[in-house]
N, C-alpha and C positions, 0 to 999 in steps of 0.2 A: 601568318598572325592572326588574322580574322577569323581564319577556320580553327585555329587553336582556342581563341577566346570563346567560339561558337561551342567546341566540344567541351570546355569547361563549364559554360552556362548550362549547355543540356544535361552534364553529368549531375550539377548541383540541383537542378531541376527534378531529375528523376530520383536523386537520393530523397529531396522533401516529398515528393509523391508517395515513396515507399514508406516514409516515416509517418505519414498522414494517414495512410492505409492501415498499418498497423495500430496507431494510436485510436483510430475509430473502432477498430475490433476490441481492443483492451478496454476501452471506455465502456462499450457496451456491456461487456462481460461482468466488470466490477459494478456499474450500475444495478444490473439485475441481481448480483449476488449481494449487495447491500441490503436490499429489501428483503430476500429471502432469508440471509442469515440473521438480520435485525429481528425479524418476526419470530424465527426459531429461539433466538437468543431471549426475547421478552416472555415467550410461552415456557421455555425450559429454566427461567431465571438464572441465566449464567452469564456471569462477567466477563469470564474469558472469551464466550461466544460474541457477547456484545463488543468486546474490544476488536475481536475479528471483523465485524460488521463495520466498526467505525474506520478500520484500516481500508476497508473496500470503497466506503464512501468518500474517504481521503484520496485514495487512488482515481476515483472517477474523476473528482474534481481536478487532480494533478494531472490526468491525463487530457482532460479538456483544455486546461491553461496550456499543456504542451502542444497540443494541437493548433492552438491560436498562435504561438510564437514560432511554430516550425518555420516560416519564412522571414523571421525576424533576425535583427543583428544578434551577434553574440552578447552584447551589453544588456538587450532586451531579455535574452534568454537567462542572463545570470540575475536580473530582477524578478523573474518570474520563478525561478529556482529558489530565490530567498522566500518568496509567498509560499512555494511548497513546503519549505523546511517549516515556515510558521504553521501552516495547516496540520503538518505533522505533530508539530508540539501540541496544537490543541486538542488533537486527538488523543494523545498520550494524557494530557491532563484530564480530560472527559473519563479516561478509564480509571485515574488514580482516584478520582471524585467518587465513582462507583465503587470502586474497592473500600474506600472509608466507608460510604454508605452501608455496603454489606458487612463491614467489622461491627457497626453499631446495631444492625438488624439482620442478623445472620440466617441464611437459609440454605438447605441442600438442593442443588440445581438437578435437573433431570439429565443423568449420565447418557442415556439413549439418544436424545437430542443432540446433545453436545457432539457425541461420536459421530452420528450420521451427518450432521452439518458440516462438520470441520473436515470431514472426507469429501464431501461434495465441494467445499471451498478450497480443498486441496487440488482436485481435478481441475476446476476452474482456473486457479492462479497457476498451477502448473503449465496450462495452456498459453496464459498470459506470458509466462517466463520466456517459455519456447518462441514464442512471436517475436520478444523483445530482445532475445539473445543475440541477434545480428545487428542491433543497433546500439548496444551496450557501451560503445567506445567512440561513437560519432561525435558528439559534442556534449556540453553541460546538460544540455535539455535531456536528451535522450538517456545520458548516464543517470540523472537524479529519477528517471521515470524507471529504470530499471533497477535501481536501489528500492524503490518503493516495492515493485513486484517481487523481489528477492526476499524482503521481509515478510511479505503474505505467506510462503513457503514454511518458513519458520513458526509463523503465526499459527497456521493451520495444523501443523504438527504439534505444537505445543498444547493446542486445546483437546487434541485426540486423546494426549497424555494425561491431560487434566481428567478428562471424562473417565479413564481407566482409574484415576485416583479416586475420584468421587465414588466409584462404584466399589471399589475395594475398601475403603473407608468408611462409607456411608457419611461422607462430612462434606462440608463446602469449602474447607481450606484447600485443598487442591486447586480447585477452580480459582480463589483469591490469589494463590500462589503464583499460579501461571499468570493471571491476568496482571499481576504486579511486574513479573519478568516481562511481560509484551510490552507494558508501559515503558520499562527502561529501554528495551529494545527500540522501540518509538522516539524515546527521547536521543538515544545515540545517533538514529538514522537522521533526526531533525538537525542536530549538530552538524553532523557530517554534510548533509546537502547545504545546510546554511554557511558553513566554512568553505565549500567550494565555490558556492555562488560569490562570496566575498571576496574570495581570490580571484575569481574571473572579473569582478567588479574593479578591484584594485591594481589589476595586471596594466 
């Protein structure tokens, strides 16, 4: 009996150690990519790329919170997942505000900057998704982290498509359309994470 308990505790501790190691890696990747892509978005005047950078910032904060609760109870993890959902919602709201601003003051973004940095983000987020794949169904904490990382892939691909649209039409509309779509994606993700967290809290 004692041996069985020891084995269970060791297995749980090993799982937590693996989760922490993965979260540290993806946290560093996303923090670095936020600064890189945010600078590129401001230089290239791209709302879609700015949305991408805010997504990276939200993920970095999310991974930091997830790292904090790895060893906590399911209830604490659910509360933090609720906070993550709120952070994703704030990122979506920031993108909506930027879209409205650009509608009032139109600008044609630099499609070259959008294309290059969306691909750089795709490589970085693809690495994060690969690292998180093994943890996607372990608990509410890691599943919400995986949800964020999966959104990033769609975000990067969308910005790349927007860059092609800006180049083709020489217009800022593709940038704004994609940014709006990304805002909707972020909102849906936010609601899913919040719904999952509330379900855990009410269980």
